[in-house]
C-alpha positions in Angstrom: -151.6 -85.7 19.7 -153.5 -88.8 20.5 -152.6 -92.2 21.9 -154.4 -95.5 21.1 -154.6 -98.0 23.9 -156.1 -101.5 24.0 -158.1 -102.0 27.2 -156.8 -105.0 29.1 -159.0 -104.9 32.2 -161.5 -102.7 34.0 -163.3 -102.7 37.3 -167.0 -103.6 37.4 -167.7 -100.2 38.9 -167.5 -98.7 35.3 -170.6 -100.6 34.2 -172.5 -99.5 37.3 -172.0 -95.8 36.6 -175.4 -94.1 35.8 -174.9 -90.4 36.5 -175.7 -88.5 33.3 -172.3 -86.9 32.8 -170.5 -90.2 33.5 -172.5 -92.7 31.5 -169.6 -92.9 29.0 -168.0 -95.3 31.5 -170.6 -97.9 30.7 -169.2 -98.2 27.2 -165.7 -99.3 28.3 -165.0 -102.9 27.4 -162.0 -105.2 27.7 -160.2 -105.7 24.4 -161.5 -102.4 22.9 -159.2 -99.8 21.4 -159.6 -96.4 22.9 -158.1 -93.1 21.8 -156.9 -90.6 24.4 -156.0 -87.0 23.3 -153.3 -84.9 24.9 -154.5 -81.3 25.0 -153.9 -78.2 27.2 -154.1 -77.8 30.2 -153.1 -81.5 30.7 -150.1 -81.1 28.4 -146.8 -80.2 30.1 -145.7 -76.8 28.6 -142.0 -77.8 28.7 -142.2 -81.4 27.3 -145.4 -81.0 25.3 -146.5 -84.4 26.6 -149.3 -85.6 28.9 -148.6 -87.6 32.0 -149.6 -91.2 31.6 -149.3 -91.3 27.8 -146.9 -94.2 27.9 -144.2 -92.3 26.0 -141.4 -94.2 27.7 -143.3 -97.5 28.1 -142.0 -100.6 26.4 -144.4 -102.0 23.8 -146.7 -104.4 25.5 -146.2 -102.9 29.0 -149.4 -102.9 31.1 -150.3 -99.3 32.2 -152.9 -98.3 34.8 -155.7 -95.8 34.2 -158.4 -94.2 36.4 -161.6 -92.4 35.3 -162.1 -88.8 36.4 -165.3 -88.5 38.4 -165.3 -92.1 39.6 -162.0 -93.3 41.1 -163.5 -96.8 41.4 -163.7 -97.0 37.6 -160.2 -98.0 36.7 -158.2 -100.6 34.9 -155.2 -101.4 32.7 -154.4 -100.9 29.1 -151.5 -101.4 26.6 -150.2 -98.6 24.3 -150.7 -99.4 20.7 -149.4 -96.2 19.0 -149.3 -92.5 19.0 -151.1 -90.5 16.3 -151.1 -86.8 15.4 -154.9 -87.0 15.0 -157.5 -89.2 16.8 -159.5 -91.6 14.7 -161.6 -93.5 17.2 -165.4 -93.2 17.4 -166.6 -90.5 19.9 -167.7 -93.1 22.4 -164.2 -94.5 22.5 -162.4 -91.1 22.5 -161.1 -89.6 25.8 -158.7 -86.9 27.0 -155.8 -86.9 29.5 -156.4 -84.8 32.6 
């Protein structure tokens, strides 16, 4: 499954990232909708959920995220909805880890 989030805030460290494998961080923007897929091995085998997916979060609750590979690239987002299939453009599609 996939979860759509609206990015509320992010650190300036994301825009400064220039390593080839991490340039995707430069595309993160406040107010953008991003899709995050829950796939194995991040998916819990018992619950079939990914940690941090906001499953039990109230609508409008601010949730914290951190980018893998650059712990200084972090921010907050709000869960919009959960989908069975992701529909965001590739540059705005991510996976839970």
